[in-house]
C-alpha positions as CSV (number, residue, x, y, z in Angstrom):
1,X,15.7,-30.0,-7.0
2,X,15.0,-32.3,-9.9
3,X,14.9,-31.8,-13.5
4,X,11.6,-33.4,-15.2
5,X,12.3,-35.3,-18.0
6,X,8.9,-34.2,-19.9
7,X,9.0,-30.5,-19.3
8,X,12.5,-29.9,-18.7
9,X,12.0,-27.7,-15.8
10,X,13.8,-27.7,-12.6
11,X,11.6,-27.7,-9.5
12,X,11.7,-28.2,-5.9
13,X,9.8,-31.1,-5.6
14,X,10.5,-34.9,-4.6
15,X,7.8,-37.1,-6.2
16,X,5.7,-35.0,-9.1
17,X,6.4,-32.1,-11.3
18,X,3.9,-29.4,-10.6
19,X,4.3,-27.9,-14.2
20,X,3.4,-30.8,-16.2
21,X,2.5,-33.7,-13.7
22,X,5.1,-36.1,-14.5
23,X,6.5,-38.5,-12.1
24,X,10.2,-37.6,-11.2
25,X,10.6,-39.8,-8.1
26,X,13.6,-41.9,-10.0
27,X,15.2,-38.5,-11.5
28,X,18.5,-37.7,-10.3
29,X,19.0,-34.6,-8.1
30,X,20.3,-31.5,-9.5
31,X,22.5,-29.1,-7.9
32,X,20.5,-25.7,-8.5
33,X,19.8,-22.7,-6.0
34,X,16.4,-21.9,-7.2
35,X,13.6,-23.4,-9.6
36,X,13.8,-22.8,-13.2
37,X,10.9,-22.9,-15.6
38,X,11.0,-23.6,-19.4
39,X,8.6,-21.5,-21.7
40,X,6.9,-24.4,-23.4
41,X,3.1,-26.0,-23.7
42,X,3.2,-27.3,-20.2
43,X,4.2,-24.1,-18.4
44,X,1.8,-22.3,-20.4
45,X,-1.1,-24.9,-19.4
46,X,0.2,-24.5,-15.8
47,X,0.0,-21.0,-16.1
48,X,-3.7,-20.9,-17.6
49,X,-4.7,-23.4,-14.5
50,X,-3.2,-21.0,-11.9
51,X,-4.8,-17.6,-13.5
52,X,-8.0,-18.8,-14.7
53,X,-10.0,-17.0,-11.8
54,X,-7.9,-13.7,-12.3
55,X,-8.4,-13.8,-16.3
56,X,-12.4,-14.2,-15.5
57,X,-12.3,-11.3,-12.9
58,X,-10.4,-9.1,-15.6
59,X,-13.1,-9.8,-18.3
60,X,-16.0,-8.9,-15.6
61,X,-14.3,-5.9,-14.5
62,X,-13.7,-4.7,-18.2
63,X,-17.5,-5.4,-18.8
64,X,-18.3,-3.4,-16.0
65,X,-16.2,-0.5,-17.2
66,X,-17.2,-0.7,-20.6
67,X,-20.6,-0.6,-19.9
68,X,-20.4,2.2,-17.0
69,X,-17.5,4.2,-18.2
70,X,-16.3,5.2,-14.7
71,X,-14.1,8.1,-14.2
72,X,-10.5,7.4,-13.2
73,X,-10.4,7.5,-9.6
74,X,-8.9,6.2,-6.4
75,X,-11.5,3.0,-6.3
76,X,-10.7,2.3,-10.3
77,X,-6.7,2.5,-9.7
78,X,-7.4,0.1,-6.7
79,X,-9.4,-2.1,-8.4
80,X,-6.9,-2.3,-11.2
81,X,-4.0,-2.8,-8.6
82,X,-5.8,-5.8,-7.2
83,X,-6.5,-7.4,-10.7
84,X,-2.7,-7.1,-11.0
85,X,-2.1,-8.7,-7.5
86,X,-4.5,-11.5,-8.2
87,X,-2.4,-12.5,-11.3
88,X,0.5,-12.2,-9.1
89,X,-0.9,-14.5,-6.6
90,X,-1.6,-17.0,-9.2
91,X,1.4,-17.1,-11.1
92,X,3.8,-17.2,-8.0
93,X,1.3,-19.4,-5.8
94,X,4.0,-21.8,-4.9
95,X,6.4,-19.3,-4.2
96,X,4.3,-17.3,-2.0
97,X,3.3,-20.7,0.0
98,X,6.8,-21.4,0.5
99,X,7.8,-18.1,1.6
100,X,4.9,-18.2,4.5
101,X,5.9,-21.4,5.6
102,X,7.9,-19.8,8.4
103,X,4.9,-18.9,10.0
104,X,2.5,-21.3,9.0
105,X,2.5,-25.2,8.5
106,X,2.6,-26.3,4.7
107,X,-0.9,-27.2,4.4
108,X,-2.0,-23.9,5.9
109,X,0.4,-22.0,3.8
110,X,-1.0,-23.6,0.4
111,X,-4.4,-22.6,1.4
112,X,-3.5,-19.0,2.7
113,X,-1.7,-18.5,-0.7
114,X,-5.0,-19.8,-2.7
115,X,-7.2,-17.6,-0.7
116,X,-5.0,-14.8,-1.1
117,X,-5.6,-15.3,-5.1
118,X,-9.4,-15.5,-4.9
119,X,-9.6,-12.7,-2.3
120,X,-7.7,-10.2,-4.5
121,X,-9.8,-11.0,-7.3
122,X,-13.0,-10.5,-5.4
123,X,-12.1,-7.4,-4.1
124,X,-11.3,-6.1,-7.7
125,X,-14.5,-6.7,-8.8
126,X,-16.0,-5.1,-5.9
127,X,-14.0,-1.9,-6.4
128,X,-15.2,-2.3,-10.2
129,X,-18.5,-2.1,-8.8
130,X,-18.0,0.9,-6.5
131,X,-16.2,3.0,-9.2
132,X,-19.5,2.4,-11.4
133,X,-21.7,3.8,-9.1
């Protein structure tokens, strides 16, 4: 673990801070058990970069829901749950990729985490369309 001197986050990376993009190669290591993020403008930009697709899916889903005014049924609840899952996959993308590395390689785990984020967003829109019918 290393502490970034720009955003003050403690991250489990070797060369570059994933939050602000600063080089942390020459920073001393820190004895921490897990990553710690500091709420600042860098972390907010990092979250916006990772959840932009879920935000767009939410706006499209709200437009569909406002136009069609569907009843609260199973498909609408499932669409909302998938939107929440898409946000969670966006926010916890790195943590999810690390969690599945016991089964997949590092590159494949990163791709799997990204595809989970996009797949849940697209499925949410499909269920919003199904609830509109």
